[in-house]
Biopython code that builds the backbone (N, CA, C, O; Angstrom):
import numpy as np
from Bio.PDB.StructureBuilder import StructureBuilder

atoms = [
    (1, "MET", "N", (-20.177, -6.569, -3.989)),
    (1, "MET", "CA", (-18.844, -6.317, -4.503)),
    (1, "MET", "C", (-17.997, -7.563, -4.261)),
    (1, "MET", "O", (-18.068, -8.154, -3.184)),
    (2, "GLY", "N", (-17.213, -7.962, -5.227)),
    (2, "GLY", "CA", (-16.376, -9.148, -5.129)),
    (2, "GLY", "C", (-15.151, -8.909, -4.266)),
    (2, "GLY", "O", (-14.890, -7.789, -3.828)),
    (3, "GLU", "N", (-14.410, -9.972, -4.030)),
    (3, "GLU", "CA", (-13.195, -9.876, -3.227)),
    (3, "GLU", "C", (-12.133, -9.069, -3.972)),
    (3, "GLU", "O", (-11.865, -9.343, -5.142)),
    (4, "PRO", "N", (-11.522, -8.075, -3.314)),
    (4, "PRO", "CA", (-10.508, -7.250, -3.991)),
    (4, "PRO", "C", (-9.305, -8.077, -4.424)),
    (4, "PRO", "O", (-8.854, -8.956, -3.689)),
    (5, "LYS", "N", (-8.792, -7.800, -5.597)),
    (5, "LYS", "CA", (-7.620, -8.496, -6.142)),
    (5, "LYS", "C", (-6.487, -7.501, -6.308)),
    (5, "LYS", "O", (-6.709, -6.292, -6.378)),
    (6, "TYR", "N", (-5.293, -8.014, -6.369)),
    (6, "TYR", "CA", (-4.109, -7.181, -6.556)),
    (6, "TYR", "C", (-3.232, -7.880, -7.572)),
    (6, "TYR", "O", (-2.898, -9.053, -7.402)),
    (7, "SER", "N", (-2.857, -7.177, -8.621)),
    (7, "SER", "CA", (-1.981, -7.746, -9.641)),
    (7, "SER", "C", (-0.575, -7.231, -9.443)),
    (7, "SER", "O", (-0.370, -6.043, -9.192)),
    (8, "LYS", "N", (0.387, -8.114, -9.555)),
    (8, "LYS", "CA", (1.784, -7.718, -9.408)),
    (8, "LYS", "C", (2.516, -8.039, -10.699)),
    (8, "LYS", "O", (2.537, -9.187, -11.142)),
    (9, "TRP", "N", (3.115, -7.020, -11.301)),
    (9, "TRP", "CA", (3.855, -7.224, -12.534)),
    (9, "TRP", "C", (5.230, -7.756, -12.181)),
    (9, "TRP", "O", (5.926, -7.181, -11.344)),
    (10, "THR", "N", (5.622, -8.841, -12.806)),
    (10, "THR", "CA", (6.932, -9.436, -12.553)),
    (10, "THR", "C", (7.611, -9.715, -13.880)),
    (10, "THR", "O", (7.014, -9.517, -14.938)),
    (11, "VAL", "N", (8.848, -10.171, -13.835)),
    (11, "VAL", "CA", (9.571, -10.491, -15.063)),
    (11, "VAL", "C", (8.874, -11.621, -15.808)),
    (11, "VAL", "O", (8.926, -11.695, -17.036)),
    (12, "GLU", "N", (8.225, -12.493, -15.058)),
    (12, "GLU", "CA", (7.535, -13.627, -15.696)),
    (12, "GLU", "C", (6.203, -13.216, -16.302)),
    (12, "GLU", "O", (5.588, -13.998, -17.027)),
    (13, "GLY", "N", (5.749, -12.006, -16.018)),
    (13, "GLY", "CA", (4.461, -11.555, -16.536)),
    (13, "GLY", "C", (3.558, -11.137, -15.403)),
    (13, "GLY", "O", (3.998, -11.006, -14.260)),
    (14, "ASP", "N", (2.305, -10.929, -15.715)),
    (14, "ASP", "CA", (1.328, -10.462, -14.742)),
    (14, "ASP", "C", (0.875, -11.637, -13.882)),
    (14, "ASP", "O", (0.273, -12.583, -14.392)),
    (15, "LYS", "N", (1.157, -11.585, -12.591)),
    (15, "LYS", "CA", (0.750, -12.657, -11.683)),
    (15, "LYS", "C", (-0.392, -12.174, -10.818)),
    (15, "LYS", "O", (-0.318, -11.085, -10.250)),
    (16, "LYS", "N", (-1.436, -12.954, -10.708)),
    (16, "LYS", "CA", (-2.547, -12.616, -9.837)),
    (16, "LYS", "C", (-2.243, -13.182, -8.465)),
    (16, "LYS", "O", (-1.925, -14.363, -8.326)),
    (17, "ILE", "N", (-2.342, -12.333, -7.452)),
    (17, "ILE", "CA", (-2.139, -12.808, -6.092)),
    (17, "ILE", "C", (-3.357, -12.431, -5.264)),
    (17, "ILE", "O", (-4.174, -11.611, -5.682)),
    (18, "LYS", "N", (-3.469, -13.027, -4.106)),
    (18, "LYS", "CA", (-4.631, -12.804, -3.267)),
    (18, "LYS", "C", (-4.161, -12.363, -1.877)),
    (18, "LYS", "O", (-3.265, -12.981, -1.301)),
    (19, "TRP", "N", (-4.752, -11.316, -1.347)),
    (19, "TRP", "CA", (-4.423, -10.865, -0.003)),
    (19, "TRP", "C", (-4.879, -11.934, 0.990)),
    (19, "TRP", "O", (-5.918, -12.562, 0.786)),
    (20, "ILE", "N", (-4.107, -12.149, 2.071)),
    (20, "ILE", "CA", (-4.493, -13.135, 3.074)),
    (20, "ILE", "C", (-5.101, -12.448, 4.303)),
    (20, "ILE", "O", (-5.316, -13.085, 5.335)),
    (21, "CYS", "N", (-5.373, -11.156, 4.184)),
    (21, "CYS", "CA", (-5.975, -10.403, 5.281)),
    (21, "CYS", "C", (-6.969, -9.416, 4.683)),
    (21, "CYS", "O", (-7.415, -9.593, 3.549)),
    (22, "GLY", "N", (-7.315, -8.392, 5.427)),
    (22, "GLY", "CA", (-8.284, -7.410, 4.950)),
    (22, "GLY", "C", (-7.689, -6.263, 4.159)),
    (22, "GLY", "O", (-8.424, -5.366, 3.745)),
    (23, "CYS", "N", (-6.370, -6.257, 3.933)),
    (23, "CYS", "CA", (-5.731, -5.195, 3.156)),
    (23, "CYS", "C", (-6.084, -5.359, 1.673)),
    (23, "CYS", "O", (-6.289, -6.477, 1.201)),
    (24, "PHE", "N", (-6.153, -4.251, 0.949)),
    (24, "PHE", "CA", (-6.397, -4.344, -0.488)),
    (24, "PHE", "C", (-5.960, -3.071, -1.184)),
    (24, "PHE", "O", (-5.726, -2.047, -0.543)),
    (25, "GLN", "N", (-5.854, -3.144, -2.495)),
    (25, "GLN", "CA", (-5.530, -1.987, -3.321)),
    (25, "GLN", "C", (-6.758, -1.650, -4.141)),
    (25, "GLN", "O", (-7.378, -2.537, -4.727)),
    (26, "THR", "N", (-7.114, -0.373, -4.188)),
    (26, "THR", "CA", (-8.278, 0.041, -4.962)),
    (26, "THR", "C", (-7.922, 0.121, -6.443)),
    (26, "THR", "O", (-6.746, 0.119, -6.806)),
    (27, "THR", "N", (-8.928, 0.190, -7.282)),
    (27, "THR", "CA", (-8.684, 0.238, -8.726)),
    (27, "THR", "C", (-7.943, 1.502, -9.139)),
    (27, "THR", "O", (-7.283, 1.517, -10.178)),
    (28, "ASP", "N", (-8.044, 2.569, -8.337)),
    (28, "ASP", "CA", (-7.333, 3.800, -8.686)),
    (28, "ASP", "C", (-5.977, 3.909, -7.994)),
    (28, "ASP", "O", (-5.401, 4.995, -7.934)),
    (29, "GLY", "N", (-5.452, 2.776, -7.463)),
    (29, "GLY", "CA", (-4.077, 2.732, -6.977)),
    (29, "GLY", "C", (-3.852, 3.059, -5.517)),
    (29, "GLY", "O", (-2.704, 3.175, -5.089)),
    (30, "PHE", "N", (-4.911, 3.211, -4.735)),
    (30, "PHE", "CA", (-4.752, 3.490, -3.312)),
    (30, "PHE", "C", (-4.803, 2.197, -2.518)),
    (30, "PHE", "O", (-5.426, 1.225, -2.944)),
    (31, "PHE", "N", (-4.144, 2.183, -1.359)),
    (31, "PHE", "CA", (-4.132, 1.003, -0.508)),
    (31, "PHE", "C", (-4.994, 1.236, 0.720)),
    (31, "PHE", "O", (-5.011, 2.334, 1.277)),
    (32, "LYS", "N", (-5.700, 0.215, 1.134)),
    (32, "LYS", "CA", (-6.482, 0.221, 2.369)),
    (32, "LYS", "C", (-5.965, -0.932, 3.208)),
    (32, "LYS", "O", (-5.915, -2.072, 2.747)),
    (33, "PHE", "N", (-5.577, -0.631, 4.448)),
    (33, "PHE", "CA", (-4.999, -1.651, 5.314)),
    (33, "PHE", "C", (-6.008, -2.122, 6.348)),
    (33, "PHE", "O", (-6.822, -1.339, 6.837)),
    (34, "CYS", "N", (-5.949, -3.401, 6.676)),
    (34, "CYS", "CA", (-6.834, -3.966, 7.689)),
    (34, "CYS", "C", (-6.382, -3.505, 9.075)),
    (34, "CYS", "O", (-5.286, -2.967, 9.233)),
    (35, "ASP", "N", (-7.233, -3.720, 10.072)),
    (35, "ASP", "CA", (-6.922, -3.300, 11.445)),
    (35, "ASP", "C", (-5.635, -3.942, 11.957)),
    (35, "ASP", "O", (-4.891, -3.321, 12.715)),
    (36, "ARG", "N", (-5.377, -5.160, 11.554)),
    (36, "ARG", "CA", (-4.197, -5.889, 12.019)),
    (36, "ARG", "C", (-2.885, -5.245, 11.531)),
    (36, "ARG", "O", (-1.895, -5.235, 12.262)),
    (37, "HIS", "N", (-2.876, -4.715, 10.316)),
    (37, "HIS", "CA", (-1.645, -4.189, 9.713)),
    (37, "HIS", "C", (-1.590, -2.669, 9.629)),
    (37, "HIS", "O", (-0.551, -2.116, 9.269)),
    (38, "ASP", "N", (-2.663, -1.993, 9.947)),
    (38, "ASP", "CA", (-2.778, -0.549, 9.719)),
    (38, "ASP", "C", (-1.656, 0.259, 10.380)),
    (38, "ASP", "O", (-0.966, 1.009, 9.689)),
    (39, "GLU", "N", (-1.456, 0.131, 11.684)),
    (39, "GLU", "CA", (-0.451, 0.930, 12.380)),
    (39, "GLU", "C", (0.971, 0.612, 11.913)),
    (39, "GLU", "O", (1.781, 1.518, 11.717)),
    (40, "THR", "N", (1.269, -0.674, 11.737)),
    (40, "THR", "CA", (2.608, -1.072, 11.297)),
    (40, "THR", "C", (2.918, -0.516, 9.919)),
    (40, "THR", "O", (4.012, 0.002, 9.693)),
    (41, "LEU", "N", (1.980, -0.616, 9.002)),
    (41, "LEU", "CA", (2.214, -0.123, 7.642)),
    (41, "LEU", "C", (2.259, 1.398, 7.600)),
    (41, "LEU", "O", (3.017, 1.964, 6.813)),
    (42, "LYS", "N", (1.475, 2.065, 8.417)),
    (42, "LYS", "CA", (1.550, 3.529, 8.474)),
    (42, "LYS", "C", (2.937, 3.972, 8.933)),
    (42, "LYS", "O", (3.512, 4.900, 8.364)),
    (43, "ARG", "N", (3.480, 3.308, 9.968)),
    (43, "ARG", "CA", (4.822, 3.647, 10.450)),
    (43, "ARG", "C", (5.874, 3.380, 9.368)),
    (43, "ARG", "O", (6.806, 4.166, 9.192)),
    (44, "ALA", "N", (5.718, 2.275, 8.653)),
    (44, "ALA", "CA", (6.672, 1.945, 7.585)),
    (44, "ALA", "C", (6.629, 2.989, 6.470)),
    (44, "ALA", "O", (7.672, 3.418, 5.977)),
    (45, "ILE", "N", (5.437, 3.391, 6.080)),
    (45, "ILE", "CA", (5.287, 4.391, 5.018)),
    (45, "ILE", "C", (5.854, 5.736, 5.475)),
    (45, "ILE", "O", (6.549, 6.408, 4.713)),
    (46, "GLN", "N", (5.556, 6.133, 6.725)),
    (46, "GLN", "CA", (6.060, 7.410, 7.224)),
    (46, "GLN", "C", (7.583, 7.420, 7.293)),
    (46, "GLN", "O", (8.210, 8.433, 6.984)),
    (47, "SER", "N", (8.182, 6.303, 7.696)),
    (47, "SER", "CA", (9.645, 6.270, 7.760)),
    (47, "SER", "C", (10.259, 6.350, 6.366)),
    (47, "SER", "O", (11.319, 6.952, 6.191)),
    (48, "GLN", "N", (9.605, 5.752, 5.377)),
    (48, "GLN", "CA", (10.107, 5.842, 4.007)),
    (48, "GLN", "C", (9.965, 7.250, 3.457)),
    (48, "GLN", "O", (10.842, 7.723, 2.734)),
    (49, "ILE", "N", (8.879, 7.920, 3.786)),
    (49, "ILE", "CA", (8.691, 9.309, 3.344)),
    (49, "ILE", "C", (9.807, 10.174, 3.909)),
    (49, "ILE", "O", (10.370, 11.014, 3.208)),
    (50, "ASP", "N", (10.128, 9.958, 5.207)),
    (50, "ASP", "CA", (11.215, 10.720, 5.825)),
    (50, "ASP", "C", (12.553, 10.378, 5.190)),
    (50, "ASP", "O", (13.340, 11.272, 4.879)),
    (51, "GLU", "N", (12.817, 9.092, 4.996)),
    (51, "GLU", "CA", (14.099, 8.658, 4.437)),
    (51, "GLU", "C", (14.300, 9.150, 3.006)),
    (51, "GLU", "O", (15.411, 9.515, 2.623)),
    (52, "LEU", "N", (13.232, 9.160, 2.224)),
    (52, "LEU", "CA", (13.327, 9.597, 0.832)),
    (52, "LEU", "C", (13.246, 11.108, 0.698)),
    (52, "LEU", "O", (13.360, 11.639, -0.406)),
    (53, "ASP", "N", (13.053, 11.799, 1.802)),
    (53, "ASP", "CA", (12.980, 13.263, 1.810)),
    (53, "ASP", "C", (11.927, 13.746, 0.812)),
    (53, "ASP", "O", (12.219, 14.544, -0.079)),
    (54, "MET", "N", (10.708, 13.254, 0.976)),
    (54, "MET", "CA", (9.631, 13.552, 0.041)),
    (54, "MET", "C", (8.781, 14.752, 0.468)),
    (54, "MET", "O", (7.811, 15.090, -0.212)),
    (55, "THR", "N", (9.127, 15.391, 1.571)),
    (55, "THR", "CA", (8.338, 16.516, 2.044)),
    (55, "THR", "C", (9.244, 17.705, 2.345)),
    (55, "THR", "O", (10.462, 17.566, 2.458)),
    (56, "LEU", "N", (8.630, 18.863, 2.471)),
    (56, "LEU", "CA", (9.368, 20.023, 2.914)),
    (56, "LEU", "C", (8.490, 20.782, 3.897)),
    (56, "LEU", "O", (7.263, 20.689, 3.853)),
    (57, "ILE", "N", (9.127, 21.529, 4.779)),
    (57, "ILE", "CA", (8.391, 22.257, 5.813)),
    (57, "ILE", "C", (7.801, 23.527, 5.211)),
    (57, "ILE", "O", (8.500, 24.320, 4.579)),
    (58, "VAL", "N", (6.514, 23.697, 5.421)),
    (58, "VAL", "CA", (5.811, 24.885, 4.942)),
    (58, "VAL", "C", (5.302, 25.624, 6.161)),
    (58, "VAL", "O", (4.525, 25.084, 6.949)),
    (59, "GLU", "N", (5.735, 26.844, 6.310)),
    (59, "GLU", "CA", (5.291, 27.661, 7.453)),
    (59, "GLU", "C", (4.172, 28.582, 7.014)),
    (59, "GLU", "O", (4.227, 29.191, 5.946)),
    (60, "ASP", "N", (3.161, 28.674, 7.855)),
    (60, "ASP", "CA", (2.024, 29.562, 7.559)),
    (60, "ASP", "C", (2.337, 30.984, 7.888)),
    (60, "ASP", "O", (1.494, 31.861, 7.701)),
]
sb = StructureBuilder()
sb.init_structure("model")
sb.init_model(0)
sb.init_chain("A")
sb.init_seg("    ")
for serial, (resi, resn, name, xyz) in enumerate(atoms, 1):
    if name == "N":
        sb.init_residue(resn, " ", resi, " ")
    sb.init_atom(name, np.array(xyz, "f"), 0.0, 1.0, " ", f" {name:<3s}", serial, name[0])
structure = sb.get_structure()
C-alpha cells in the first residue's frame, strides 16, 4: 500500500499535501492519528463535540 495522501480543497483549487507524521485520512473520510498526536487530537475533537452540542443524553 502506498503512502496515504490527503487533499485539501482551497480557493486556489485542489492542493495535494503530505502528512509529516503517521496521521492520515482514509478514502472513506475517516482519520487515523499517530501515537504522537492521538491523545491531543482526541481531546480536541471531544471538546468540539461538547462545544457544538452534538450529543444528547440517552438514559437506558
